[in-house]
C-alpha positions as CSV (number, residue, x, y, z in Angstrom):
1,M,-9.0,29.7,16.1
2,R,-7.7,27.0,13.8
3,R,-4.6,24.9,14.4
4,G,-1.5,26.8,13.7
5,E,-3.3,30.1,13.5
6,G,-2.4,33.1,15.6
7,L,-4.8,35.3,17.5
8,K,-4.3,38.1,15.0
9,E,-5.2,35.9,12.1
10,A,-8.2,34.6,13.9
11,L,-9.3,38.1,14.7
12,W,-9.4,39.0,11.0
13,R,-10.3,35.7,9.5
14,L,-11.7,36.1,6.0
15,P,-15.3,35.3,5.3
16,E,-16.0,31.8,4.2
17,C,-19.0,29.6,3.7
18,S,-18.1,26.0,3.2
19,D,-20.5,23.3,2.1
20,E,-20.2,21.8,5.6
21,Q,-21.2,25.1,7.2
22,R,-24.2,25.4,4.8
23,A,-25.2,21.8,5.6
24,L,-25.0,22.5,9.4
25,E,-27.0,25.7,9.0
26,R,-29.6,23.8,7.0
27,A,-29.7,21.1,9.7
28,T,-30.1,23.8,12.3
29,E,-33.2,25.2,10.4
30,I,-34.7,21.7,10.3
31,Q,-34.1,21.1,14.0
32,R,-35.6,24.5,14.8
33,G,-38.7,23.6,12.8
34,R,-39.2,20.5,14.9
35,R,-39.3,22.2,18.3
36,R,-41.0,25.2,19.8
37,I,-38.9,28.2,20.0
38,Q,-39.6,30.0,23.3
39,R,-38.7,33.5,21.9
40,P,-38.5,34.8,18.4
41,R,-34.9,35.2,17.2
42,S,-35.3,36.3,13.7
43,C,-32.5,38.6,12.6
44,G,-33.3,38.8,8.9
45,L,-29.6,38.0,8.2
46,R,-29.0,34.5,6.9
47,E,-26.1,35.2,4.5
48,C,-22.7,33.8,5.1
49,P,-20.3,34.3,6.6
50,V,-20.5,33.8,10.3
51,P,-19.0,36.8,12.1
52,F,-15.9,35.2,13.7
53,L,-14.2,38.5,14.0
54,A,-16.6,39.8,16.7
55,L,-16.5,36.5,18.5
56,S,-12.7,36.4,18.7
57,R,-12.6,40.0,20.0
58,I,-15.1,39.5,22.8
59,P,-13.4,38.3,25.9
60,W,-15.3,35.0,26.4
61,A,-14.7,33.9,22.8
62,V,-10.9,34.1,22.8
63,G,-10.5,31.1,25.0
64,T,-13.0,29.1,23.0
65,L,-11.5,29.8,19.6
66,Q,-8.1,28.6,20.8
67,F,-9.6,25.1,21.4
68,P,-12.1,24.4,18.6
69,A,-11.6,20.6,18.9
70,R,-13.2,20.8,22.4
71,V,-16.5,22.4,22.9
72,L,-15.7,23.0,26.6
73,A,-17.4,25.7,28.6
74,S,-15.2,24.9,31.5
75,A,-12.4,26.9,29.8
76,L,-14.7,29.9,29.7
77,S,-15.7,32.3,32.4
78,L,-18.6,34.6,31.5
79,S,-18.3,37.4,34.0
80,A,-20.4,40.5,34.4
81,E,-17.7,42.5,32.9
82,S,-17.9,40.6,29.6
83,H,-21.4,42.0,29.3
84,L,-20.2,45.6,29.3
85,S,-19.2,45.9,25.7
86,L,-20.9,47.0,22.5
87,L,-19.2,46.0,19.3
88,Y,-20.1,46.2,15.6
89,H,-18.4,43.8,13.2
90,L,-18.6,45.2,9.7
91,T,-17.7,43.4,6.5
92,A,-17.6,44.6,2.8
93,V,-16.6,42.6,-0.3
94,S,-15.6,44.2,-3.6
95,S,-17.0,41.3,-5.7
96,P,-20.0,39.8,-4.0
97,A,-21.5,36.6,-5.4
98,P,-24.9,36.8,-7.0
99,G,-27.6,37.0,-4.4
100,T,-25.2,37.8,-1.5
101,P,-24.7,41.1,0.2
102,A,-21.8,43.4,-0.6
103,F,-21.9,44.7,3.0
104,W,-23.2,43.3,6.3
105,V,-23.0,44.0,10.0
106,S,-23.5,42.1,13.2
107,G,-23.8,44.0,16.5
108,W,-22.8,42.4,19.8
109,L,-23.7,43.2,23.4
110,G,-21.1,41.2,25.4
111,P,-21.4,37.6,24.1
112,Q,-24.8,38.1,22.6
113,Q,-25.6,39.2,19.1
114,Y,-28.4,41.8,19.2
115,L,-28.3,43.3,15.7
116,S,-27.9,42.4,12.1
117,Y,-27.8,44.5,8.9
118,S,-27.1,43.7,5.3
119,S,-27.1,45.6,2.1
120,L,-29.7,43.3,0.7
121,R,-32.3,44.3,3.3
122,G,-31.0,47.8,4.1
123,Q,-32.5,47.7,7.6
124,A,-31.0,47.2,11.1
125,E,-32.9,44.4,12.9
126,P,-32.9,43.1,16.4
127,C,-31.7,39.6,17.2
128,G,-32.6,37.0,19.8
129,A,-34.1,38.2,23.1
130,W,-33.4,41.8,22.1
131,V,-36.5,41.7,19.9
132,W,-38.4,42.2,23.2
133,E,-36.3,45.1,24.4
134,N,-38.4,48.1,25.4
135,Q,-36.6,50.6,23.2
136,V,-37.6,54.1,22.1
137,S,-39.5,54.2,18.8
138,W,-36.7,55.9,16.8
139,Y,-33.8,53.6,18.0
140,W,-33.7,51.2,15.1
141,E,-34.2,53.9,12.6
142,K,-31.1,55.6,14.0
143,E,-29.2,52.3,13.8
144,T,-30.3,51.9,10.2
145,T,-29.2,55.4,9.3
146,D,-25.8,55.0,10.9
147,L,-25.2,51.6,9.2
148,R,-26.2,52.9,5.8
149,M,-23.5,55.6,6.2
150,K,-21.0,52.9,7.1
151,E,-22.0,50.9,4.1
152,K,-21.4,53.9,1.9
153,L,-17.9,54.5,3.4
154,F,-16.8,50.8,3.2
155,L,-17.9,50.5,-0.5
156,E,-16.3,53.9,-1.3
157,A,-13.0,52.5,0.1
158,F,-12.7,50.0,-2.7
159,K,-12.6,53.0,-5.2
160,A,-9.4,54.1,-3.5
161,L,-7.6,50.8,-4.1
162,D,-5.7,49.8,-7.2
163,G,-8.6,47.7,-8.5
164,K,-6.6,44.4,-8.6
165,G,-8.9,42.8,-6.0
166,P,-10.9,41.1,-5.0
167,Y,-10.9,42.8,-1.6
168,T,-12.5,42.1,1.7
169,L,-12.6,45.1,4.1
170,Q,-13.5,44.5,7.8
171,G,-14.0,46.7,10.7
172,L,-14.5,46.4,14.5
173,L,-16.0,49.4,16.1
174,G,-17.4,49.9,19.5
175,C,-16.7,50.5,23.2
176,E,-16.3,48.7,26.5
177,L,-17.0,50.0,30.0
178,G,-14.3,49.5,32.5
179,P,-14.6,48.9,36.3
180,D,-14.7,52.7,36.8
181,N,-17.6,53.0,34.2
182,A,-15.2,54.8,31.9
183,S,-15.6,54.0,28.2
184,V,-12.7,52.5,26.2
185,P,-13.3,52.8,22.4
186,T,-12.3,50.3,19.7
187,A,-11.8,51.1,16.0
188,K,-9.7,48.7,14.0
189,F,-9.8,47.7,10.3
190,A,-8.5,44.8,8.3
191,L,-7.9,44.3,4.5
192,N,-8.0,40.8,3.2
193,G,-7.7,39.4,6.7
194,E,-4.8,41.5,7.9
195,E,-5.1,44.4,10.3
196,F,-3.8,47.5,8.6
197,M,-5.6,50.6,9.9
198,S,-7.1,52.1,13.0
199,F,-8.8,55.4,14.1
200,D,-6.6,57.7,16.0
201,L,-8.7,59.5,18.7
202,K,-6.2,62.2,19.2
203,Q,-5.7,63.0,15.6
204,G,-9.4,62.5,14.8
205,T,-8.6,60.5,11.6
206,W,-7.8,57.1,10.3
207,G,-4.2,56.0,9.8
208,G,-1.9,53.0,9.3
209,D,1.5,52.0,7.8
210,W,0.1,50.5,4.6
211,P,-0.3,52.5,1.4
212,E,-3.8,51.2,1.3
213,A,-4.5,52.7,4.7
214,L,-3.4,56.2,3.5
215,A,-5.5,55.9,0.3
216,I,-8.6,54.8,2.2
217,S,-8.1,57.4,4.9
218,Q,-7.8,60.2,2.3
219,R,-10.9,58.9,0.5
220,W,-12.9,58.9,3.8
221,Q,-11.7,62.3,4.8
222,Q,-13.3,63.7,1.6
223,Q,-16.7,62.5,2.8
224,D,-18.7,65.1,4.6
225,K,-17.9,65.1,8.4
226,A,-17.0,61.4,8.2
227,A,-14.1,61.7,10.7
228,S,-16.0,63.8,13.2
229,K,-19.0,61.4,13.1
230,E,-16.7,58.5,13.8
231,L,-15.2,60.3,16.8
232,T,-18.6,61.3,18.1
233,F,-19.8,57.7,17.8
234,L,-16.8,56.2,19.6
235,L,-16.7,58.7,22.5
236,H,-20.4,59.5,23.0
237,S,-23.0,57.5,21.0
238,C,-21.5,54.1,21.7
239,P,-21.2,54.5,25.5
240,Y,-24.7,56.0,25.6
241,R,-26.2,53.1,23.6
242,L,-24.4,50.5,25.7
243,R,-25.7,52.0,29.0
244,E,-29.2,52.2,27.6
245,H,-29.1,48.6,26.6
246,L,-27.9,47.6,30.0
247,E,-30.6,49.6,31.7
248,R,-33.5,48.5,29.4
249,G,-32.5,44.9,28.6
250,R,-30.3,43.6,31.3
251,G,-32.6,40.6,31.7
252,N,-32.0,39.6,28.1
253,L,-28.4,39.0,29.0
254,E,-29.6,36.1,31.2
255,W,-31.6,34.6,28.3
256,K,-31.1,30.8,28.2
257,E,-32.2,28.5,25.4
258,P,-31.4,24.8,25.8
259,P,-29.9,22.9,22.8
260,S,-31.7,20.6,20.5
261,M,-29.6,17.4,20.3
262,R,-28.9,14.7,17.8
263,L,-26.5,11.8,17.8
264,K,-25.9,10.0,14.5
265,A,-23.5,7.5,13.0
266,R,-22.0,7.3,9.5
267,P,-19.5,5.0,7.9
268,G,-15.8,6.0,8.3
269,S,-12.6,4.3,7.2
270,P,-12.9,0.5,6.7
271,G,-13.9,-1.2,10.0
272,F,-14.8,2.1,11.7
273,S,-17.8,4.4,12.1
274,V,-18.0,8.1,13.0
275,L,-20.4,9.3,15.7
276,T,-21.4,12.9,15.5
277,C,-23.1,14.6,18.4
278,S,-24.8,17.9,17.3
279,A,-26.3,20.7,19.3
280,F,-28.6,23.2,17.7
281,S,-30.0,26.6,18.6
282,F,-28.6,27.1,22.1
283,Y,-27.7,30.1,24.2
284,P,-25.5,31.1,26.1
285,P,-22.6,29.7,24.0
286,E,-20.9,27.8,26.9
287,L,-21.5,24.1,26.2
288,Q,-19.8,20.9,27.0
289,L,-20.1,17.8,24.8
290,R,-18.5,14.4,25.7
291,F,-18.9,10.8,24.8
292,Q,-19.5,7.8,27.1
293,R,-19.2,4.0,26.3
294,N,-21.3,1.8,28.5
295,G,-21.4,4.6,31.1
296,L,-17.6,5.2,31.1
297,A,-15.9,8.3,29.7
298,A,-14.8,8.0,26.1
299,G,-13.4,11.4,25.4
300,T,-14.7,14.7,23.9
301,G,-14.0,13.9,20.2
302,E,-13.1,16.5,17.6
303,G,-15.5,19.3,16.6
304,D,-16.2,23.0,16.5
305,F,-18.9,25.6,17.3
306,G,-20.2,28.9,16.0
307,P,-23.1,31.4,15.9
308,N,-26.1,30.8,13.7
309,G,-26.6,34.5,12.8
310,D,-29.8,34.7,14.9
311,G,-28.3,35.1,18.3
312,S,-28.1,31.3,19.0
313,F,-25.2,28.9,18.5
314,H,-24.6,25.5,17.1
315,A,-21.9,22.9,18.0
316,W,-20.8,19.4,17.0
317,S,-18.3,16.9,18.1
318,S,-17.3,13.6,16.3
319,L,-15.7,10.4,17.6
320,T,-14.4,7.5,15.6
321,V,-15.4,4.0,16.9
322,K,-15.3,0.4,15.7
323,S,-18.1,-0.6,13.4
324,G,-20.8,-2.5,15.2
325,D,-19.9,-0.9,18.5
326,E,-21.9,2.3,17.9
327,H,-24.9,1.6,20.2
328,H,-22.6,1.2,23.2
329,Y,-21.9,4.9,23.0
330,C,-24.0,8.0,24.0
331,C,-23.4,11.7,24.1
332,I,-23.6,13.8,27.3
333,V,-24.3,17.5,27.0
334,Q,-24.1,20.1,29.7
335,H,-25.6,23.6,29.3
336,A,-27.0,26.4,31.4
337,G,-30.4,25.9,29.8
338,L,-30.6,22.3,31.0
339,A,-31.6,21.5,34.6
340,Q,-29.2,18.5,34.5
341,P,-26.8,16.9,32.0
342,L,-28.7,15.4,29.1
343,R,-27.9,11.9,27.8
344,V,-28.4,11.6,24.0
345,E,-28.7,8.1,22.6
346,L,-27.9,7.1,19.0
347,E,-30.7,7.4,16.6
348,S,-32.0,4.0,15.6
349,P,-32.8,3.4,11.9
350,A,-35.3,0.7,12.9
351,K,-37.2,3.1,15.1
352,S,-37.2,5.7,12.4
353,S,-38.6,3.1,9.9
354,V,-41.4,2.1,12.2
355,L,-42.2,5.8,12.8
356,V,-42.3,6.4,9.1
357,V,-44.6,3.4,8.4
358,G,-46.9,4.5,11.2
359,I,-47.2,7.9,9.8
360,V,-47.9,6.6,6.3
361,V,-50.6,4.2,7.6
362,G,-52.2,7.0,9.6
363,V,-52.3,9.3,6.6
364,L,-53.9,6.5,4.5
365,L,-56.6,5.8,7.1
366,L,-57.4,9.5,7.4
367,T,-57.6,9.8,3.7
368,A,-60.0,6.9,3.4
369,A,-62.2,8.3,6.2
370,A,-62.3,11.7,4.5
371,V,-63.3,10.2,1.1
372,G,-65.9,8.0,2.7
373,G,-67.4,10.9,4.6
374,A,-67.5,13.0,1.4
375,L,-69.4,10.3,-0.5
376,L,-71.9,9.8,2.3
377,W,-72.5,13.6,2.5
378,R,-73.2,13.8,-1.2
379,R,-75.5,10.7,-1.1
380,M,-77.6,12.1,1.8
381,R,-77.7,15.6,0.3
382,S,-79.2,14.1,-2.9
383,G,-82.1,12.6,-0.9
384,L,-80.9,9.0,-0.8
385,P,-80.7,7.2,2.5
386,A,-77.5,6.1,3.9
387,P,-76.0,2.9,2.3
388,W,-76.6,0.7,5.3
389,I,-80.4,1.6,5.3
390,S,-80.8,0.7,1.6
391,L,-79.9,-3.0,2.3
392,R,-82.8,-5.4,2.0
393,G,-83.1,-8.1,4.6
394,D,-85.1,-9.3,7.6
395,D,-83.4,-6.7,9.8
396,A,-83.3,-3.8,7.4
397,G,-86.1,-4.2,5.0
398,A,-88.8,-3.4,7.6
399,L,-87.2,0.0,8.0
400,L,-88.2,1.0,4.4
401,P,-91.8,1.6,3.2
402,T,-93.2,-0.5,0.3
403,P,-93.0,1.5,-3.0
404,G,-96.3,3.2,-3.7
405,E,-97.7,2.7,-0.2
406,A,-98.7,5.7,1.8
407,Q,-96.3,6.3,4.5
408,D,-99.0,7.4,7.0
409,A,-101.4,4.4,6.3
410,D,-100.7,2.7,9.6
411,W,-101.5,6.0,11.4
412,K,-104.9,6.3,9.7
413,D,-106.1,2.8,10.6
414,A,-104.8,2.8,14.1
415,N,-107.0,3.5,17.0
416,V,-105.0,6.0,18.9
417,T,-106.1,7.0,22.4
418,P,-104.6,10.1,23.7
419,A,-103.0,9.9,27.0
420,T,-104.9,11.5,29.9
421,A,-103.7,12.9,33.0
């Protein structure tokens, strides 16, 4: 949640994809390429935006979004009950940019993204540890069929509006299991970031106070069995899927991936530098970042965190320090995937330069060796001796026969006595 922003506004925050977010996602991809990933986490969905709606609706995320300046897991308590929810965050835009989807979905099991879908790919795909879930063969085909129907409904809704646009239509559909194992359905919708419509279980239809809610509801009612399918999903399909996931993949909810860390400095205002401590590709989302100066606490800095779209998360925190004082600072990270708090030192440009020079020299030596080996192979294949044998001298000339002299002359003239037993 941003400063000055209410919970309702955060719940229906409009899609955005700033240059800073793109840069952070790119850095995440680079970091992911430098380390071994213990489990495949490909979702197939890499388009912006990050699904903040689902995060703000899930119990553990509400507390986190209220304090984006602190990436503090201590403010969160991930209980077993937070696992007992299955939520789909759906987004459609009336005027998508070239190369971006008009409709996309992220599915969440408690705090964990397990599904992604976009109109560009047209397939529901598992995320994170749920790639390994032992599901029935038809499960993902069923998810794909249902989400294609949702895509059709959401895009059809834009036809019911006045056409002034552009419009962003969002939905939050799913269910939660209470302490008594009873299912509590959720079906809310937002238009351009404001909640305006919900699904009434008693009436079996959509409704709201806005004229747009009435127009979209009437449009959806015209679709074949759309309302009855929505009711069936909320009351039966969703609880069934949730219980199946909990039975088949409960171990996935305990999945832990430690963060890949980096601490860098950049120039700030005159006389100051900005230290940025970044954490990449970690799960679960609870993470604590703080700074130390010469071993003493120096604060948590200002930062934010969010999902990567593949089931993992990223986070960063920045602290302004005096220029020339950067190397007195370090970053301390605590995470469930780490056996103990990790101390992250500032990256040294000098060390980076030495490493680059070493790599360049190594590549040149390997290239020279490869070229020399290739020339030697060609020379020997053509019948010529190796270069060091062709040298004439007291120590090498005796190895070569005199031109025109029979090579076996010494053997003919020699008295050879065979060895006897």
